[in-house]
GUVOTOR-809945 format. One record per residue (C-alpha): residue in one letter; residue number from 1; x, y, z. Coordinates in steps of 0.2 Angstrom, whole numbers, plus 5000, padded with zeros to 4 digits. Layout:
BEGIN
DRENDREN   r     k      X      Y      Z
DRENDREN   a   NUM      X      Y      Z
...
This chain:
BEGIN
DRENDREN   r     k      X      Y      Z
DRENDREN   m     1   5018   4925   4904
DRENDREN   q     2   5030   4921   4890
DRENDREN   k     3   5031   4903   4893
DRENDREN   l     4   5011   4902   4893
DRENDREN   f     5   5010   4912   4877
DRENDREN   k     6   5022   4899   4868
DRENDREN   q     7   5010   4885   4873
DRENDREN   k     8   4995   4894   4865
DRENDREN   i     9   4990   4895   4846
DRENDREN   t    10   4995   4913   4842
DRENDREN   l    11   5000   4924   4856
DRENDREN   g    12   5017   4917   4857
DRENDREN   y    13   5020   4927   4840
DRENDREN   f    14   5020   4942   4851
DRENDREN   t    15   5036   4937   4859
DRENDREN   r    16   5044   4938   4842
DRENDREN   q    17   5035   4950   4832
DRENDREN   a    18   5024   4960   4843
DRENDREN   a    19   5027   4976   4834
DRENDREN   c    20   5023   4969   4816
DRENDREN   l    21   5008   4960   4822
DRENDREN   l    22   5000   4975   4831
DRENDREN   v    23   5001   4985   4815
DRENDREN   a    24   4991   4973   4807
DRENDREN   l    25   4979   4971   4822
DRENDREN   i    26   4974   4989   4823
DRENDREN   g    27   4959   4993   4811
DRENDREN   i    28   4947   5006   4808
DRENDREN   g    29   4928   5001   4807
DRENDREN   n    30   4911   5009   4809
DRENDREN   t    31   4900   4995   4814
DRENDREN   v    32   4902   4980   4826
DRENDREN   a    33   4891   4965   4825
DRENDREN   p    34   4884   4960   4842
DRENDREN   a    35   4894   4946   4850
DRENDREN   t    36   4886   4930   4855
DRENDREN   r    37   4884   4930   4874
DRENDREN   a    38   4887   4913   4883
DRENDREN   f    39   4891   4917   4900
DRENDREN   a    40   4881   4922   4916
DRENDREN   t    41   4874   4939   4922
DRENDREN   g    42   4867   4943   4938
DRENDREN   n    43   4872   4950   4955
DRENDREN   v    44   4887   4942   4964
DRENDREN   t    45   4897   4946   4979
DRENDREN   t    46   4916   4947   4983
DRENDREN   a    47   4925   4935   4994
DRENDREN   t    48   4934   4944   5009
DRENDREN   t    49   4942   4929   5017
DRENDREN   i    50   4959   4921   5011
DRENDREN   n    51   4962   4903   5011
DRENDREN   n    52   4978   4893   5010
DRENDREN   s    53   4974   4881   4996
DRENDREN   a    54   4987   4878   4982
DRENDREN   d    55   4979   4889   4969
DRENDREN   n    56   4985   4906   4976
DRENDREN   p    57   4992   4922   4968
DRENDREN   s    58   5010   4918   4972
DRENDREN   l    59   5010   4900   4965
DRENDREN   l    60   4999   4905   4950
DRENDREN   n    61   5011   4919   4946
DRENDREN   a    62   4999   4934   4946
DRENDREN   v    63   5004   4947   4932
DRENDREN   p    64   4996   4964   4928
DRENDREN   l    65   4982   4965   4915
DRENDREN   r    66   4984   4982   4906
DRENDREN   e    67   4971   4991   4896
DRENDREN   l    68   4977   5001   4881
DRENDREN   y    69   4967   5011   4868
DRENDREN   t    70   4968   5018   4851
DRENDREN   q    71   4965   5035   4845
DRENDREN   p    72   4953   5042   4838
DRENDREN   n    73   4941   5027   4838
DRENDREN   q    74   4944   5021   4855
DRENDREN   m    75   4947   5002   4853
DRENDREN   y    76   4953   4994   4868
DRENDREN   l    77   4967   4981   4869
DRENDREN   y    78   4970   4970   4884
DRENDREN   s    79   4987   4963   4887
DRENDREN   a    80   4997   4954   4901
DRENDREN   y    81   5014   4953   4892
DRENDREN   w    82   5025   4968   4895
DRENDREN   p    83   5034   4967   4878
DRENDREN   e    84   5017   4968   4869
DRENDREN   v    85   5012   4982   4880
DRENDREN   a    86   5028   4992   4877
DRENDREN   a    87   5027   4989   4858
DRENDREN   a    88   5009   4995   4857
DRENDREN   q    89   5014   5011   4864
DRENDREN   t    90   5031   5015   4856
DRENDREN   t    91   5027   5007   4839
DRENDREN   n    92   5009   5008   4836
DRENDREN   g    93   5003   5023   4847
DRENDREN   l    94   4991   5015   4859
DRENDREN   k    95   4990   5023   4876
DRENDREN   l    96   4988   5016   4893
DRENDREN   s    97   4971   5020   4901
DRENDREN   s    98   4980   5021   4917
DRENDREN   q    99   4998   5018   4924
DRENDREN   r   100   4990   5005   4935
DRENDREN   p   101   4984   4989   4928
DRENDREN   i   102   4966   4985   4929
DRENDREN   g   103   4970   4969   4938
DRENDREN   y   104   4980   4954   4939
DRENDREN   v   105   4978   4938   4929
DRENDREN   f   106   4988   4921   4932
DRENDREN   a   107   5000   4913   4921
DRENDREN   g   108   4996   4896   4929
DRENDREN   s   109   4979   4888   4930
DRENDREN   t   110   4969   4876   4942
DRENDREN   a   111   4951   4870   4943
DRENDREN   d   112   4946   4887   4951
DRENDREN   t   113   4953   4897   4936
DRENDREN   t   114   4947   4899   4918
DRENDREN   p   115   4957   4907   4903
DRENDREN   l   116   4953   4923   4895
DRENDREN   y   117   4953   4922   4876
DRENDREN   r   118   4957   4938   4866
DRENDREN   l   119   4949   4939   4849
DRENDREN   q   120   4949   4952   4835
DRENDREN   q   121   4934   4956   4824
DRENDREN   k   122   4939   4955   4806
DRENDREN   a   123   4928   4969   4800
DRENDREN   t   124   4933   4983   4812
DRENDREN   g   125   4949   4978   4821
DRENDREN   n   126   4940   4978   4838
DRENDREN   w   127   4946   4967   4852
DRENDREN   l   128   4935   4956   4862
DRENDREN   v   129   4939   4946   4878
DRENDREN   t   130   4929   4931   4884
DRENDREN   s   131   4931   4917   4897
DRENDREN   s   132   4918   4907   4888
DRENDREN   a   133   4926   4893   4877
DRENDREN   s   134   4909   4891   4868
DRENDREN   e   135   4908   4909   4863
DRENDREN   e   136   4926   4909   4857
DRENDREN   s   137   4922   4895   4846
DRENDREN   a   138   4906   4901   4839
DRENDREN   l   139   4914   4918   4835
DRENDREN   v   140   4929   4910   4826
DRENDREN   n   141   4919   4897   4817
DRENDREN   n   142   4906   4910   4810
DRENDREN   g   143   4921   4919   4802
DRENDREN   t   144   4918   4936   4811
DRENDREN   f   145   4933   4935   4824
DRENDREN   v   146   4951   4929   4824
DRENDREN   l   147   4957   4920   4840
DRENDREN   q   148   4974   4928   4846
DRENDREN   g   149   4976   4916   4860
DRENDREN   t   150   4974   4917   4879
DRENDREN   i   151   4980   4932   4890
DRENDREN   g   152   4980   4923   4907
DRENDREN   n   153   4968   4915   4919
DRENDREN   i   154   4956   4922   4932
DRENDREN   y   155   4945   4915   4945
DRENDREN   t   156   4928   4907   4941
DRENDREN   s   157   4922   4911   4959
DRENDREN   a   158   4924   4924   4972
DRENDREN   q   159   4940   4921   4982
DRENDREN   y   160   4957   4929   4987
DRENDREN   g   161   4949   4946   4987
DRENDREN   a   162   4945   4945   4968
DRENDREN   q   163   4930   4955   4962
DRENDREN   p   164   4918   4952   4948
DRENDREN   l   165   4924   4957   4932
DRENDREN   n   166   4911   4961   4918
DRENDREN   r   167   4912   4964   4899
DRENDREN   y   168   4903   4980   4893
DRENDREN   t   169   4899   4986   4875
DRENDREN   n   170   4894   5003   4867
DRENDREN   g   171   4888   4995   4851
DRENDREN   k   172   4905   4999   4843
DRENDREN   g   173   4917   4989   4854
DRENDREN   w   174   4920   4981   4871
DRENDREN   r   175   4928   4985   4887
DRENDREN   l   176   4932   4975   4904
DRENDREN   a   177   4927   4983   4920
DRENDREN   y   178   4922   4978   4938
DRENDREN   q   179   4904   4977   4943
DRENDREN   s   180   4908   4991   4956
DRENDREN   q   181   4911   5002   4941
DRENDREN   n   182   4894   4998   4933
DRENDREN   s   183   4887   5016   4935
DRENDREN   a   184   4903   5024   4928
DRENDREN   m   185   4902   5013   4913
DRENDREN   q   186   4884   5016   4909
DRENDREN   s   187   4887   5035   4911
DRENDREN   a   188   4900   5032   4897
DRENDREN   g   189   4888   5025   4886
DRENDREN   y   190   4891   5006   4889
DRENDREN   t   191   4879   4992   4894
DRENDREN   l   192   4882   4976   4903
DRENDREN   d   193   4887   4962   4891
DRENDREN   g   194   4890   4949   4904
DRENDREN   l   195   4900   4942   4918
DRENDREN   v   196   4918   4937   4914
DRENDREN   g   197   4924   4930   4930
DRENDREN   y   198   4933   4936   4946
DRENDREN   m   199   4949   4946   4945
DRENDREN   l   200   4961   4953   4958
DRENDREN   p   201   4961   4972   4957
DRENDREN   t   202   4978   4973   4965
DRENDREN   y   203   4993   4961   4969
DRENDREN   y   204   5009   4966   4977
DRENDREN   q   205   5025   4956   4977
DRENDREN   i   206   5033   4961   4993
DRENDREN   g   207   5050   4954   4998
DRENDREN   a   208   5063   4957   5011
DRENDREN   y   209   5082   4957   5011
DRENDREN   y   210   5090   4942   5020
DRENDREN   f   211   5106   4943   5029
DRENDREN   g   212   5113   4925   5028
DRENDREN   a   213   5128   4925   5041
DRENDREN   y   214   5121   4918   5057
DRENDREN   d   215   5132   4902   5057
DRENDREN   q   216   5149   4898   5062
DRENDREN   n   217   5156   4901   5044
DRENDREN   t   218   5151   4919   5045
DRENDREN   n   219   5163   4935   5045
DRENDREN   a   220   5179   4929   5054
DRENDREN   d   221   5182   4947   5059
DRENDREN   l   222   5165   4948   5068
DRENDREN   l   223   5168   4931   5077
DRENDREN   q   224   5185   4936   5083
DRENDREN   a   225   5179   4953   5089
DRENDREN   v   226   5165   4945   5099
DRENDREN   q   227   5178   4934   5107
DRENDREN   n   228   5189   4949   5111
DRENDREN   v   229   5174   4960   5118
DRENDREN   y   230   5163   4946   5126
DRENDREN   g   231   5174   4931   5128
DRENDREN   r   232   5163   4919   5117
DRENDREN   y   233   5168   4910   5101
DRENDREN   p   234   5161   4906   5089
DRENDREN   d   235   5146   4917   5091
DRENDREN   a   236   5138   4925   5076
DRENDREN   w   237   5125   4933   5087
DRENDREN   g   238   5138   4942   5098
DRENDREN   g   239   5132   4960   5102
DRENDREN   v   240   5114   4956   5097
DRENDREN   r   241   5113   4942   5111
DRENDREN   d   242   5122   4954   5123
DRENDREN   f   243   5110   4969   5121
DRENDREN   h   244   5096   4958   5124
DRENDREN   g   245   5103   4946   5137
DRENDREN   d   246   5102   4927   5135
DRENDREN   p   247   5101   4916   5151
DRENDREN   s   248   5103   4899   5141
DRENDREN   s   249   5116   4903   5128
DRENDREN   p   250   5128   4888   5123
DRENDREN   w   251   5141   4897   5133
DRENDREN   g   252   5130   4900   5149
DRENDREN   a   253   5121   4914   5155
DRENDREN   v   254   5124   4931   5145
DRENDREN   a   255   5120   4946   5155
DRENDREN   q   256   5113   4961   5146
DRENDREN   n   257   5126   4973   5141
DRENDREN   t   258   5122   4987   5130
DRENDREN   q   259   5139   4995   5130
DRENDREN   g   260   5132   5011   5138
DRENDREN   w   261   5117   5013   5127
DRENDREN   s   262   5101   5017   5135
DRENDREN   g   263   5084   5011   5128
DRENDREN   d   264   5073   4996   5126
DRENDREN   y   265   5082   4982   5117
DRENDREN   s   266   5070   4968   5122
DRENDREN   y   267   5066   4966   5103
DRENDREN   l   268   5083   4959   5099
DRENDREN   k   269   5079   4941   5100
DRENDREN   p   270   5070   4931   5085
DRENDREN   s   271   5054   4922   5090
DRENDREN   q   272   5063   4906   5086
DRENDREN   g   273   5078   4910   5096
DRENDREN   y   274   5096   4914   5091
DRENDREN   y   275   5096   4902   5076
DRENDREN   d   276   5109   4894   5065
DRENDREN   d   277   5104   4898   5047
DRENDREN   s   278   5115   4884   5040
DRENDREN   k   279   5101   4872   5047
DRENDREN   v   280   5087   4869   5035
DRENDREN   s   281   5074   4869   5049
DRENDREN   t   282   5078   4888   5053
DRENDREN   l   283   5073   4893   5035
DRENDREN   q   284   5058   4881   5035
DRENDREN   t   285   5052   4891   5050
DRENDREN   q   286   5056   4908   5042
DRENDREN   i   287   5048   4903   5025
DRENDREN   d   288   5032   4899   5035
DRENDREN   q   289   5032   4915   5044
DRENDREN   a   290   5035   4925   5029
DRENDREN   a   291   5023   4916   5017
DRENDREN   n   292   5009   4916   5031
DRENDREN   a   293   5010   4935   5030
DRENDREN   g   294   5009   4935   5012
DRENDREN   l   295   5028   4939   5008
DRENDREN   s   296   5033   4933   4990
DRENDREN   y   297   5052   4932   4991
DRENDREN   f   298   5068   4933   5000
DRENDREN   a   299   5082   4944   4992
DRENDREN   f   300   5098   4935   4998
DRENDREN   y   301   5114   4945   5000
DRENDREN   s   302   5127   4935   4990
DRENDREN   y   303   5146   4938   4992
DRENDREN   w   304   5161   4933   4982
DRENDREN   n   305   5178   4927   4989
DRENDREN   n   306   5192   4932   4978
DRENDREN   a   307   5204   4921   4988
DRENDREN   t   308   5194   4905   4984
DRENDREN   g   309   5186   4911   4968
DRENDREN   t   310   5169   4905   4974
DRENDREN   i   311   5153   4912   4983
DRENDREN   q   312   5154   4913   5001
DRENDREN   y   313   5142   4916   5016
DRENDREN   d   314   5130   4905   5006
DRENDREN   q   315   5123   4894   5020
DRENDREN   a   316   5106   4902   5021
DRENDREN   i   317   5102   4902   5003
DRENDREN   n   318   5107   4884   5002
DRENDREN   s   319   5096   4880   5017
DRENDREN   f   320   5082   4889   5008
DRENDREN   m   321   5084   4879   4993
DRENDREN   a   322   5084   4863   5003
DRENDREN   a   323   5069   4867   5013
DRENDREN   s   324   5054   4856   5010
DRENDREN   n   325   5042   4871   5010
DRENDREN   s   326   5053   4882   4999
DRENDREN   s   327   5040   4882   4985
DRENDREN   r   328   5029   4894   4996
DRENDREN   m   329   5041   4908   4992
DRENDREN   k   330   5052   4915   4978
DRENDREN   f   331   5070   4921   4980
DRENDREN   m   332   5083   4932   4971
DRENDREN   v   333   5101   4935   4974
DRENDREN   t   334   5108   4952   4977
DRENDREN   p   335   5127   4952   4974
DRENDREN   c   336   5136   4963   4986
DRENDREN   l   337   5154   4966   4979
DRENDREN   a   338   5162   4978   4990
DRENDREN   s   339   5180   4985   4990
DRENDREN   n   340   5182   4990   5008
DRENDREN   a   341   5184   4973   5017
DRENDREN   p   342   5201   4965   5011
DRENDREN   s   343   5201   4952   5026
DRENDREN   q   344   5184   4945   5019
DRENDREN   h   345   5190   4945   5000
DRENDREN   l   346   5173   4953   4996
DRENDREN   s   347   5179   4960   4979
DRENDREN   v   348   5178   4951   4962
DRENDREN   l   349   5195   4952   4952
DRENDREN   t   350   5194   4956   4934
DRENDREN   s   351   5201   4938   4930
DRENDREN   q   352   5187   4931   4940
DRENDREN   f   353   5172   4940   4931
DRENDREN   q   354   5167   4925   4921
DRENDREN   a   355   5168   4913   4936
DRENDREN   a   356   5158   4925   4946
DRENDREN   a   357   5145   4928   4934
DRENDREN   t   358   5142   4910   4931
DRENDREN   a   359   5141   4907   4950
DRENDREN   f   360   5128   4920   4952
DRENDREN   a   361   5118   4915   4937
DRENDREN   s   362   5117   4897   4943
DRENDREN   y   363   5103   4902   4956
DRENDREN   t   364   5092   4909   4942
DRENDREN   s   365   5087   4892   4934
DRENDREN   q   366   5078   4887   4950
DRENDREN   p   367   5059   4886   4948
DRENDREN   n   368   5055   4898   4961
DRENDREN   y   369   5068   4911   4956
DRENDREN   l   370   5060   4929   4956
DRENDREN   t   371   5056   4936   4939
DRENDREN   t   372   5049   4952   4932
DRENDREN   q   373   5031   4952   4926
DRENDREN   d   374   5037   4945   4909
DRENDREN   g   375   5048   4932   4916
DRENDREN   r   376   5065   4939   4916
DRENDREN   p   377   5076   4933   4931
DRENDREN   i   378   5079   4949   4943
DRENDREN   i   379   5097   4952   4950
DRENDREN   f   380   5100   4967   4961
DRENDREN   l   381   5119   4972   4962
DRENDREN   c   382   5118   4979   4979
DRENDREN   d   383   5137   4985   4978
DRENDREN   v   384   5148   4987   4963
DRENDREN   r   385   5163   4996   4971
DRENDREN   g   386   5172   4979   4971
DRENDREN   i   387   5169   4974   4953
DRENDREN   g   388   5187   4975   4946
DRENDREN   s   389   5192   4993   4949
DRENDREN   g   390   5174   4999   4952
DRENDREN   s   391   5175   5009   4936
DRENDREN   a   392   5159   5010   4925
DRENDREN   t   393   5169   5001   4912
DRENDREN   d   394   5173   4986   4923
DRENDREN   v   395   5155   4986   4931
DRENDREN   n   396   5147   4986   4913
DRENDREN   n   397   5159   4972   4907
DRENDREN   f   398   5153   4961   4922
DRENDREN   v   399   5135   4965   4919
DRENDREN   s   400   5137   4959   4901
DRENDREN   l   401   5145   4943   4906
DRENDREN   l   402   5131   4941   4920
DRENDREN   q   403   5118   4943   4906
DRENDREN   q   404   5126   4931   4895
DRENDREN   a   405   5128   4918   4909
DRENDREN   v   406   5109   4919   4914
DRENDREN   q   407   5104   4919   4896
DRENDREN   a   408   5114   4902   4894
DRENDREN   k   409   5106   4895   4910
DRENDREN   t   410   5088   4900   4908
DRENDREN   g   411   5086   4906   4890
DRENDREN   q   412   5080   4923   4898
DRENDREN   n   413   5089   4940   4898
DRENDREN   p   414   5090   4945   4916
DRENDREN   y   415   5083   4961   4923
DRENDREN   i   416   5098   4969   4931
DRENDREN   l   417   5094   4982   4945
DRENDREN   e   418   5108   4995   4949
DRENDREN   h   419   5110   5003   4966
DRENDREN   s   420   5101   5021   4967
DRENDREN   e   421   5111   5025   4982
DRENDREN   y   422   5126   5030   4971
DRENDREN   g   423   5115   5044   4965
DRENDREN   l   424   5108   5046   4947
DRENDREN   p   425   5124   5053   4939
DRENDREN   t   426   5134   5038   4944
DRENDREN   a   427   5121   5025   4943
DRENDREN   s   428   5116   5030   4926
DRENDREN   q   429   5133   5025   4919
DRENDREN   y   430   5129   5007   4922
DRENDREN   t   431   5120   4996   4909
DRENDREN   g   432   5107   4989   4920
DRENDREN   d   433   5088   4988   4916
DRENDREN   g   434   5082   4998   4931
DRENDREN   y   435   5086   5004   4949
DRENDREN   t   436   5082   4999   4967
DRENDREN   c   437   5089   5003   4984
DRENDREN   l   438   5094   4993   5000
DRENDREN   n   439   5093   5005   5014
DRENDREN   m   440   5092   5024   5010
DRENDREN   y   441   5109   5029   5016
DRENDREN   g   442   5105   5048   5015
DRENDREN   y   443   5091   5047   5027
DRENDREN   v   444   5101   5035   5038
DRENDREN   s   445   5116   5047   5039
DRENDREN   a   446   5103   5061   5043
DRENDREN   d   447   5097   5051   5058
DRENDREN   s   448   5079   5054   5054
DRENDREN   y   449   5066   5040   5050
DRENDREN   s   450   5052   5053   5050
DRENDREN   n   451   5062   5063   5036
DRENDREN   y   452   5064   5046   5026
DRENDREN   v   453   5044   5043   5027
DRENDREN   s   454   5040   5061   5022
DRENDREN   n   455   5053   5062   5008
DRENDREN   m   456   5053   5045   5000
DRENDREN   g   457   5042   5051   4986
DRENDREN   s   458   5054   5065   4980
DRENDREN   y   459   5068   5051   4981
DRENDREN   f   460   5060   5039   4970
DRENDREN   s   461   5053   5052   4958
DRENDREN   t   462   5072   5057   4953
DRENDREN   f   463   5074   5039   4946
DRENDREN   d   464   5056   5038   4939
DRENDREN   n   465   5061   5052   4928
DRENDREN   s   466   5077   5044   4922
DRENDREN   g   467   5070   5034   4908
DRENDREN   k   468   5073   5017   4918
DRENDREN   p   469   5060   5009   4931
DRENDREN   m   470   5063   5010   4949
DRENDREN   m   471   5058   4996   4960
DRENDREN   r   472   5052   5002   4976
DRENDREN   c   473   5061   4998   4993
DRENDREN   a   474   5057   5003   5011
DRENDREN   m   475   5065   5002   5028
DRENDREN   s   476   5059   4995   5044
DRENDREN   g   477   5073   5004   5054
DRENDREN   f   478   5091   5007   5057
DRENDREN   n   479   5102   5005   5073
DRENDREN   e   480   5119   4999   5073
DRENDREN   a   481   5121   5000   5092
DRENDREN   p   482   5124   4981   5094
DRENDREN   r   483   5140   4983   5084
DRENDREN   t   484   5147   4994   5097
DRENDREN   n   485   5165   4989   5100
DRENDREN   l   486   5164   4975   5088
DRENDREN   s   487   5166   4985   5071
DRENDREN   r   488   5160   5002   5077
DRENDREN   t   489   5166   5014   5091
DRENDREN   k   490   5151   5022   5100
DRENDREN   d   491   5153   5038   5091
DRENDREN   q   492   5153   5029   5075
DRENDREN   v   493   5137   5020   5077
DRENDREN   m   494   5123   5026   5065
DRENDREN   y   495   5105   5025   5070
DRENDREN   f   496   5088   5034   5068
DRENDREN   k   497   5086   5045   5083
DRENDREN   d   498   5068   5046   5081
DRENDREN   n   499   5063   5028   5076
DRENDREN   t   500   5050   5018   5085
DRENDREN   k   501   5040   5003   5079
DRENDREN   n   502   5024   5014   5079
DRENDREN   q   503   5031   5024   5064
DRENDREN   f   504   5031   5008   5053
DRENDREN   p   505   5013   5009   5048
DRENDREN   a   506   5015   5026   5042
DRENDREN   a   507   5031   5021   5031
DRENDREN   m   508   5021   5006   5024
DRENDREN   a   509   5006   5018   5020
DRENDREN   a   510   5018   5030   5011
DRENDREN   t   511   5027   5017   5002
DRENDREN   l   512   5010   5010   4995
DRENDREN   k   513   5004   5027   4990
DRENDREN   n   514   5020   5030   4981
DRENDREN   m   515   5019   5012   4972
DRENDREN   k   516   5002   5017   4966
DRENDREN   a   517   5009   5033   4958
DRENDREN   q   518   5024   5026   4949
DRENDREN   p   519   5025   5024   4930
DRENDREN   a   520   5020   5007   4923
DRENDREN   s   521   5034   4995   4921
DRENDREN   p   522   5037   4976   4922
DRENDREN   i   523   5043   4978   4940
DRENDREN   d   524   5029   4991   4946
DRENDREN   n   525   5021   4980   4959
DRENDREN   y   526   5037   4974   4967
DRENDREN   m   527   5044   4981   4983
DRENDREN   t   528   5059   4975   4994
DRENDREN   i   529   5060   4979   5013
DRENDREN   y   530   5076   4982   5022
DRENDREN   a   531   5076   4969   5030
DRENDREN   w   532   5071   4952   5036
DRENDREN   n   533   5085   4949   5049
DRENDREN   e   534   5098   4964   5049
DRENDREN   w   535   5099   4961   5068
DRENDREN   h   536   5115   4970   5070
DRENDREN   e   537   5109   4985   5060
DRENDREN   g   538   5091   4987   5066
DRENDREN   g   539   5083   4983   5049
DRENDREN   i   540   5071   4969   5056
DRENDREN   i   541   5054   4963   5051
DRENDREN   e   542   5057   4945   5057
DRENDREN   p   543   5045   4940   5071
DRENDREN   n   544   5054   4944   5088
DRENDREN   v   545   5050   4940   5106
DRENDREN   r   546   5044   4957   5111
DRENDREN   d   547   5034   4962   5096
DRENDREN   g   548   5029   4945   5088
DRENDREN   n   549   5022   4947   5071
DRENDREN   y   550   5019   4966   5072
DRENDREN   y   551   5029   4971   5056
DRENDREN   l   552   5023   4956   5046
DRENDREN   q   553   5005   4959   5051
DRENDREN   n   554   5006   4978   5046
DRENDREN   i   555   5014   4974   5029
DRENDREN   q   556   5000   4961   5026
DRENDREN   n   557   4986   4973   5031
DRENDREN   t   558   4993   4988   5021
DRENDREN   f   559   4996   4979   5004
DRENDREN   g   560   4981   4966   5006
DRENDREN   l   561   4993   4952   5004
DRENDREN   p   562   4985   4934   5004
DRENDREN   s   563   4993   4921   5015
DRENDREN   h   564   5000   4907   5003
């Protein structure tokens, strides 16, 4: 929303002096002159269908609209800009009516949307929100109100699951509420003041981790192991292809070989076949699959090569950016800087900190790069053990350089997420802005998917109480059996012994419940799933030949995601 505010008359001021302005905005008054109403009233219905037009929540950049109130006179402030929301609480003593936003407004606009104007009454300090340009003009021109700017856009008609949003008054001030809350508002002493428009009550940004190594330039150790065990080279799908069987591979018929494991491995083949992610057509297909199901972004693992001083295994992310339909989705980078794979040169040397920070920051200037609700590019450091010595000092020095590189590239300070799997005592030593997770290793090592589903709440609450936000994550599964004799002996393979696809709906329902209960933050409607295509590890939501779109459909239904 920051870019939007800077284009308007006064709300851009909040980006520089939110705290000072709010002090001036909050006033005490006893009477409120009735507002001039210039918008419709009456019964309306909510659309239940989802269309695929260009004006959709993802492309319009849906951001939360939050309601705050003052004590003791109960004036209500509405804001969709997180720095202002934070300043209103910490500096001016306003309180959130709820940890959840009242709905979602758009930073972008189309013919199907209308701006929401926020005005403040001079006599009382009360705030009023209207979608009527004529009402806004009349109130400002008669000298009773000051226009503070626009706070976003909402629909002018019922669509995308949006609900009718009304304005109510109690004779002293104004509030926004959905038409479905009419009885509750009347009980609280408010009367209907008119229809404002149509707003999304909920909107979730759901993404998936993307493993971009299904091409001939992948891990050389894996390619050599596949040749040693299965006699094929170069086959990035070795192990996965064998557990499933492939009668028409480039090397001839591949008989099913599960290395002694029992069970049904008929899901181990993507619906589009064993693809090459260096081909743009591969990513175009995957973008359509994900966007049709309402996913917002891919989180690409990104790796550094300390021998060449460049990013490696980047064919998939390059294919994504080159895809003709890449605007259907956003993306983020998750640098995985490990210290335990010397043959792959996965760590970053201290002398390479600046080069690596600049390289990772280069992605953040893309127009569809994933940002927080207030426009900060998000980067998740999925492994920091290979950053220099792995010490907190080295990690924090690298984070500082990364922040500077992104700031120079985009003008925005990035939102750095640290890995929660290190545990809070370790992760809290790092100077990131929040936490998130890849797969929850503690539950993987305990072999129980049902235990993960039952206890995710306690896991997240540890970080919710840390003082920094925790972006939610979820697991579709884990099973390393296809790596048997490639990078694992059979007794080293980790897997959920109780995991079936039928448990996935419960995991999604539990994740949604947990997201609704988390503290408000600029990332509180984001969630990343492990994973789109971890075919060797069993973290898979990508459509497969056995289950089709089962996982994507469940995600879409659980979170109410619109296709886009």
